[in-house]
N, C-alpha and C positions, 0 to 999 in steps of 0.2 A: 741394412739393419738386421741383426740376428736376434735370437731369443733373449740373450743376456741384455742386449741394448734395450729391447722392448720392455723387459721386466724392470730395468732401472728407470726407464721413463714412466712406466705405470706407477711405480712407487715414488715418483717425483724426486729422484735422487740428485739433488743439487750438490755443489761442493760442500756446503755446510752440512747437508744430510749425510754425505759420505763420512765426514769427520765425526759426526755424532754416532754413526753406525760403527765406526772403528773403535768406539768405546767397548771394552771387553764385556761390560754389562749388557750392551746391545746384542753382542754375538751370543753370549751364553743364554740370555733370556729367549732368544729366537730358537735356540736348540731346545730349551725347556718347553717351548710352545708345541713341539712335535708330539710328545705324548698327550698333551692337553687336547690337541686337534683330533688325534686318533680316538681318545676317550669321548670327545664331543660327538664325533661321527658315530662311534659305536653305540652311544647312548640312544640312538634311534630305536634300538631294540627294547629299551626300557621306558622311554618317555615319548616315543613317536615324534610327531612334528615339533614338539617342544625342543628337540635336539638342535633346531635351528638357532635357538638362543645362545647356547654355548659355542656353537660353530661360528656364529656371527661375532661373538665376543673375541674369539681367537683371531678371526680375520681382521677385525678392527685393531687388535693389538699388533698384528704383523704390519699394518700400515702405519701405526703410530710409532712403533719400536725404533726405526732408524732416526727418529727425531727426539726421542724421549730422554736421552742421556747427554751429559756434557760432551762437547766436541773434544777429540784427541788431535792436537796439532802436531805432536811429535810421536810417531808410532814406536813405542818401546816394547809393548807387550806382544806376545806371539799372535794374539787375535788381531790387534791393531795393525801389525805388519801385514798380516794376511789380507785384511780389508783394504789397506792402502795398495797392496799388490794387485788385488782384483780391480781396483779403480784404475791403476796404471795400465793393466792389461786391456780394460775396456777402451781406454783412450788410444792405445797403440798395440795392436795384436802382434806386431812383429817383435815385441820385447821377449816373447817366449821362444827359446831355441827349439829346433825341430824335435829333439828327443823328449823335451818336456811337453810338447804338443801331444805326443803319443800317450804320455801319462795322463794328461787332462782328458783326452778322448776316452781312455780306459775308465777314468773316474766318472765321466758323464754316462758311459755305458753301464757301469755298476749302479749309479744313481737311478737311471731309467729302469733297470731291471728291478731294483729295490722298490721303486715307486709302483711298478706293475704288480709286484707281490703284495704291497700294501693295499692297492686297489682290490686285488683278488680277496685278500683277507677281510677287508672291510665290507665288501659286497656279500661275501659268503658268511661273514661273522666267524671266521676261523682265526684262532690265535696264532698258530705257528707261522703262516705266511705274513701276517701283520708284523709280528716281532722280528722275523728274519729280514723282511723287506726294510723295516725301520733300521735295523742294524746295518744293512748295506748302505742305505741312504746316509746315515750318520757317519759311518766310516769314510765313505766317499767324500762327504762334505768336509770332514776334519782333514783328510789328506789333501783335498783341494785347497783349503785355507793354508795348510802348511806349504804347499807348492807356491801359492801366491805370496806368502811371507818370504820365501826364498827369492822369488822374483823381485820383490820390493828391495831386499837387501842388495841383490845384484844390480838392480837399476840405480840405487843410490851410490854404490861403489863406482859405477861407470860415470856418474854425473860429477863425482868428486875430482 
């Protein structure tokens, strides 16, 4: 079991939860949670330990989010195809051709580098590494969703 599997299990991602998470509202509101989490963490400089309240609210939202929206049974939107592709990949890692594995590794590397910059920026309360790191994480995640959408379309074409 790798990190992606553990995260899915931690969030209790059943088939129904995956279908709900494929709702574009789920995808885009999770992206909207990124600046909210950064602001909540940054708020420790202004409100001290009370910053745990907004941090906790965002964490709770991230656990609720995959179940908060109606399920998508037929992935037609870009976001839904990406989430369905991610689910297919988690079920069968061999679906991804070798050249796309390289791209996914690059995206993970970008995301990890971005997350490191976010940590640096939040610890030091420096804006530029926080913003730059966030940009790297978001771009890597959007590109990853796009690759998984491609994977879903390819997977469906082979099943037909």
